[in-house]
DOVOFI-127175 format. One line per field, with one value per residue (C-alpha): x, y, z; residue in three letters. Coordinates in steps of 0.05 Angstrom, whole numbers. Layout:
BEGIN
px = [X  ...]
py = [Y  ...]
pz = [Z  ...]
resn = [ALA  ...]
REM end
This chain:
BEGIN
px = [260  251  207  159  149  143  88  38  44  21  -39  -52  -56  -103  -150  -177  -140  -157  -113  -45  -6  66  100  175  210  279  244  196  138  74  72  -6  -20  -91  -127  -97  -87  -62  16  14  -25  -30  -40  16  28  79  58  113  113  60  18  -50  -79  -147  -176  -216  -264  -272  -252  -284  -231  -161  -93  -31  32  66  15  25  100  96  115]
py = [-123  -206  -183  -137  -189  -243  -206  -177  -254  -282  -221  -240  -313  -304  -252  -215  -155  -132  -61  -54  6  9  74  68  123  111  125  167  136  101  37  2  -70  -96  -151  -208  -272  -347  -321  -244  -178  -175  -95  -61  22  69  139  194  267  313  250  236  169  146  78  28  27  109  131  196  210  230  231  264  226  293  287  221  228  293  344]
pz = [42  59  113  72  10  69  113  51  22  88  84  10  29  79  36  101  86  17  6  42  50  67  75  51  94  52  -10  6  -21  -4  -36  -43  -52  -77  -97  -60  -90  -62  -55  -66  -78  -156  -166  -128  -142  -121  -98  -86  -65  -89  -110  -71  -60  -30  8  -29  20  18  -54  -33  12  -18  17  -3  6  35  98  105  108  154  106]
resn = [MET  TYR  LEU  ILE  ALA  THR  GLY  SER  ALA  VAL  TYR  ALA  GLU  ALA  ASN  ILE  ILE  ASN  GLU  VAL  TRP  LEU  VAL  ASN  ILE  ASN  GLU  GLN  ILE  VAL  GLU  VAL  TYR  GLN  GLN  PRO  THR  VAL  ALA  ARG  TYR  LYS  HIS  ILE  GLN  LYS  PHE  ALA  SER  GLY  GLN  SER  LEU  SER  ILE  THR  ALA  PHE  PRO  ASP  VAL  ASN  ILE  SER  VAL  ASN  GLU  ILE  LEU  GLY  ARG]
REM end
């Protein structure tokens, strides 16, 4: 988990990646990090099987967690 926390902090600090998706295979969820600040992302959401999410840049496009996990 340290690598994830460190990596996302680097992306947030650079402020060039507004949204990061992390596919957590062990927990079978998709974590979405948004609103970068100097040290971290302010907004973190977790989506589980059966839920859908969309990319901020394309809000009309919905993707299900099941599709991402290959179910």
